[in-house]
C-alpha positions in Angstrom: 4.4 -2.1 0.4 5.7 1.3 0.4 7.9 3.5 2.4 5.0 6.8 1.6 2.9 7.7 4.2 -0.5 6.5 4.4 -3.8 7.7 5.7 -4.9 4.2 7.0 -2.6 1.3 7.3 -3.5 -2.5 8.3 -1.2 -5.1 8.8 -2.5 -8.8 9.2 -5.5 -8.0 10.0 -7.7 -11.3 11.0 -11.3 -11.3 12.4 -12.2 -14.8 13.3 -16.1 -15.6 14.8 -16.6 -18.7 17.1 -19.2 -21.2 15.8 -21.8 -21.2 18.3 -21.4 -24.9 20.2 -18.4 -25.9 18.4 -14.6 -25.8 18.9 -14.8 -24.1 14.8 -14.0 -20.9 14.3 -15.6 -18.9 11.0 -12.1 -17.8 9.4 -14.2 -14.0 8.3 -11.2 -12.1 7.3 -7.9 -14.0 7.0 -4.7 -11.7 6.8 -5.3 -8.9 5.2 -2.8 -5.7 4.7 -3.8 -2.9 2.6 -2.4 0.8 2.6 -5.2 4.2 1.5 -3.1 7.7 0.9 -5.8 10.5 1.7 -7.7 11.7 -0.8 -7.7 8.4 -2.4 -10.1 5.9 -2.9 -9.6 2.5 -2.3 -12.4 -0.4 -4.2 -13.0 -3.8 -2.8 -14.9 -6.1 -4.6 -15.7 -9.9 -4.3 -18.0 -12.5 -4.5 -20.9 -12.4 -1.3 -19.1 -13.9 1.9 -15.0 -13.6 1.2 -14.9 -10.9 3.9 -15.3 -7.2 2.4 -17.8 -6.3 4.6 -16.4 -7.6 7.9 -12.8 -6.0 7.1 -14.8 -2.7 6.9 -16.2 -3.2 10.0 -12.5 -4.2 11.9 -11.4 -1.4 10.2 -13.6 0.9 12.3 -13.0 -1.8 15.2 -17.2 -1.5 15.0 -16.0 -5.5 15.6 -13.0 -6.1 17.8 -10.2 -7.8 15.5 -9.3 -10.7 16.6 -5.1 -10.0 15.6 -3.7 -7.3 13.3 -2.2 -4.1 13.5 -4.5 -0.9 12.3 -2.9 2.5 12.2 -4.8 5.6 11.3 -3.0 9.3 10.9 0.0 7.8 12.5 -1.6 6.8 15.4 -2.0 3.2 16.3 -6.1 2.1 16.7 -5.2 -1.2 17.6 -2.3 -3.8 17.7 -2.7 -7.4 18.8 0.8 -8.0 19.2 1.3 -5.3 22.5 -1.9 -5.4 23.3 -2.3 -1.2 22.5 -5.8 0.0 21.6 -6.7 3.7 20.9 -10.0 4.7 22.3 -12.3 5.1 19.0 -14.6 8.2 20.6 -12.4 10.9 18.9 -11.7 8.9 16.2 -15.9 8.2 15.3 -15.7 11.9 14.3 -13.1 11.2 11.8 -13.9 7.9 10.7 -17.2 7.0 9.5 -19.7 4.5 7.2 -22.3 4.1 5.5 -24.1 1.1 5.6 -25.5 -1.5 2.9 -29.0 -1.5 3.9 -31.3 1.8 3.8 -34.0 0.4 5.5 -32.3 -1.6 8.4 -29.7 1.0 9.1 -31.9 3.9 10.2 -34.3 3.9 13.1 -37.9 3.9 11.9 -38.9 6.1 15.3 -36.6 8.9 15.0 -37.1 11.6 12.3 -34.6 11.8 9.6 -33.4 15.5 11.3 -33.0 13.4 14.5 -31.1 10.6 12.7 -29.1 13.1 11.0 -28.6 15.5 14.1 -27.7 12.5 16.4 -23.7 12.5 16.0 -23.5 15.6 16.1 -25.4 15.4 19.9 -22.9 12.1 20.8 -20.1 14.5 20.4 -21.6 18.0 21.4 -20.9 19.6 18.2 -23.2 22.7 18.6 -24.4 24.5 21.7 -27.6 26.1 20.2 -30.3 24.4 18.7 -30.6 26.8 15.6 -27.0 26.1 15.2 -28.1 22.4 15.2 -30.6 22.6 13.1 -29.3 24.8 10.4 -26.2 22.4 10.1 -28.7 19.7 9.6 -30.3 21.3 7.2 -27.2 22.0 5.1 -25.9 18.8 4.9 -29.7 17.5 3.9 -29.1 20.0 0.7 -26.0 18.6 0.4 -27.2 15.5 -0.2 -29.8 16.0 -2.5 -33.2 16.6 -0.3 -34.4 19.6 1.1 -35.6 20.9 4.0 -39.0 19.7 4.7 -37.7 16.2 4.7 -35.7 16.6 7.8 -39.2 16.2 9.8 -40.5 13.1 8.1 -39.8 9.4 9.2 -37.8 7.0 7.2 -40.3 4.6 5.7 -41.3 8.1 4.3 -38.7 8.0 1.8 -37.9 6.0 -0.9 -34.3 3.4 -0.9 -32.2 6.4 -2.9 -33.9 9.1 -0.6 -33.0 7.3 2.7 -29.1 5.8 1.9 -28.8 10.0 1.0 -30.0 10.6 4.5 -27.2 7.9 5.8 -24.9 9.5 3.9 -25.8 13.0 5.4 -25.6 11.3 9.1 -22.2 10.2 8.2 -21.1 13.5 7.2 -22.9 15.1 10.1 -19.4 14.9 12.4 -17.3 16.0 9.2 -14.8 13.2 9.2 -11.9 12.5 6.8 -12.4 8.9 6.0 -15.3 6.9 5.3 -16.2 3.1 4.7 -18.9 2.4 2.1 -20.1 -0.6 2.5 -21.8 -2.1 -0.8 -24.0 1.8 -0.8 -25.5 1.1 -3.9 -26.2 -2.7 -3.9 -29.5 -2.2 -2.3 -30.6 0.6 -5.1 -32.6 0.5 -8.6 -30.1 0.6 -11.0 -31.4 3.9 -11.7 -30.4 5.7 -8.8 -27.0 4.1 -8.4 -25.6 6.4 -10.8 -26.8 9.3 -9.0 -25.9 8.4 -5.7 -21.8 7.2 -7.1 -21.3 10.5 -8.7 -22.6 12.2 -5.0 -19.7 10.3 -3.6 -17.1 11.7 -6.0 -18.5 14.5 -5.7 -18.5 15.2 -1.8 -15.1 13.5 -2.3 -13.8 16.4 -4.4 -15.3 19.1 -2.1 -14.3 17.6 1.9 -11.2 16.0 0.5 -12.8 12.5 1.7 -10.9 9.5 1.5 -12.9 6.3 1.2 -13.0 2.4 1.2 -15.4 1.8 -1.2 -17.0 -2.1 -0.8 -19.2 -3.6 -3.5 -19.7 -6.7 -5.7 -20.3 -4.7 -9.0 -16.5 -4.4 -10.3 -17.3 -2.1 -13.1 -18.8 0.3 -10.2 -16.0 0.0 -8.4 -13.3 0.5 -11.5 -15.5 3.8 -12.1 -14.8 5.6 -8.7 -12.1 4.0 -7.7 -8.0 4.8 -7.8 -7.0 1.5 -6.4 -9.1 -1.5 -6.0 -7.6 -4.7 -3.9 -9.8 -8.1 -4.6 -10.6 -10.2 -2.0 -11.4 -14.4 -1.5 -12.2 -16.4 1.2 -10.8 -13.5 3.8 -7.7 -13.2 1.6 -6.5 -10.2 -0.5 -5.4 -11.8 -3.7 -4.9 -8.6 -5.8 -4.2 -4.9 -5.7 -3.6 -2.9 -8.7 -4.5 0.9 -9.8 -8.2 0.5 -11.3 -7.2 1.1 -15.3 -4.1 -2.2 -14.0 -6.3 -4.4 -12.3 -8.8 -4.1 -15.3 -6.7 -4.1 -18.3 -3.4 -6.1 -16.8 -5.4 -8.4 -14.2 -2.9 -11.7 -13.1 -4.6 -13.7 -10.7 -6.9 -16.0 -12.0 -9.5 -15.0 -9.6 -9.6 -11.4 -11.0 -9.4 -12.7 -14.3 -12.8 -14.4 -13.8 -14.4 -12.1 -12.1 -13.8 -8.8 -14.8 -14.9 -11.7 -17.5 -18.4 -11.8 -15.8 -19.0 -7.9 -16.4 -21.9 -7.2 -18.7 -21.3 -5.5 -21.9 -23.4 -3.4 -23.2 -22.7 -4.1 -26.9 -24.7 -7.7 -27.8 -22.0 -8.7 -30.6 -18.8 -7.9 -28.5 -20.7 -9.5 -25.6 -21.0 -12.5 -27.9 -17.6 -12.5 -29.0 -16.7 -12.2 -25.1 -15.3 -15.5 -23.5 -17.0 -15.9 -19.8 -14.6 -17.7 -18.0 -16.6 -20.1 -15.5 -15.1 -21.2 -12.3 -15.7 -24.8 -10.9 -16.1 -25.9 -7.6 -17.6 -24.1 -4.8 -16.2 -21.5 -2.6 -15.0 -23.7 0.1 -16.0 -23.0 3.7 -14.6 -20.1 6.2 -14.5 -22.4 9.0 -12.2 -25.2 7.4 -10.2 -23.2 4.7 -8.1 -25.2 2.5 -4.7 -25.4 3.1 -2.1 -23.5 1.2 -4.0 -21.0 -1.5 -7.1 -20.2 -0.9 -7.9 -20.3 -4.8 -6.7 -23.7 -5.2 -9.7 -26.0 -4.9 -11.2 -23.6 -7.8 -8.2 -22.6 -9.8 -7.3 -24.4 -13.3 -3.6 -24.1 -12.7 -3.3 -25.2 -9.8 0.1 -27.0 -8.8 1.4 -29.0 -6.1 3.2 -26.0 -4.2 0.0 -24.6 -4.2 -1.7 -27.1 -1.5 1.8 -26.5 0.3 2.4 -22.6 0.4 0.5 -19.7 1.2 1.1 -17.4 -2.0 2.2 -13.8 -0.2 1.4 -10.5 -2.0 4.3 -9.5 -4.3 4.6 -6.6 -6.8 4.1 -8.0 -10.3 4.9 -4.3 -11.5 4.6 -1.0 -10.0 2.3 -0.6 -8.1 0.4 -3.9 -8.9 0.4 -6.7 -6.3 -0.8 -10.4 -7.0 -0.8 -13.7 -4.1 -0.3 -16.3 -6.8 2.4 -18.6 -7.1 1.8 -18.9 -10.8 0.6 -15.6 -12.2 2.9 -15.9 -15.6 1.6 -18.7 -16.3 -2.0 -17.8 -16.3 -3.7 -16.9 -20.0 -4.2 -13.2 -20.7 -8.1 -12.5 -20.8 -8.8 -8.9 -22.7 -11.2 -6.9 -21.2 -13.7 -4.8 -24.0 -14.8 -1.4 -23.0 
């Protein structure tokens, strides 16, 4: 997309999973290419099952990619064409993840202090118990908890507090890059804003880079510098946050934006919702050509014959659509 130096470069990433008892495979991620600059928040949105979480986990090689190329800070972590695979242990310190479910991602048999301290032990960061405990307390205070919480167990906390513990654990090894895998979707709306604001504060204080995965386009718009929209394992549009919201060109992106709730009831009644017909195709048997063509009102013969590639429709704005210039405009109202 550009010759500019990126912290993370992902090229043609694919992640296929075999179907038990069959020769079929699930095309969870099917050729994703994205780049993230240092200090940037790259938002990734799309409906359930589109491959957002799998993309994040594949980038960190928590699941080994089927094919593609992943480069972090100039070092090749994975390249299927050459067979090159880096030892990930040193990069586990630099690349971390905050999981979606704060109930399932914390070991119920461990205290919060041990949960946050475990990454330090794995990477042998602190030789003395006093220094280790001081770091744990500092991290807990950094995410809005206190020293007393270190001796408690996860079941003694609310959902928002558990997610804060998960964030403290991710920060325990002083990472540079964090995959935020729908970190607020399991939380009450009243808590979501607090956690999102905390992510922003931590980024400013610590110079963090985020891949922020979420369903809620309004949250992603608030926190992200750039946004990528995924559909059926493919990136269909990438642009800066404001450019995507106000000047999207892909019909799928426009339908997502039209579904964003509007607080003003008068404006909401006057706004037109773009309702997509049909169901999302199965990732086991995706359609030929454009993955969105089975639900797209602008489908033409070319759409079934050729997969559209991401092309630059304006400066820094990329879309994978053969006929993006014919898509009717949708005006987003703040």
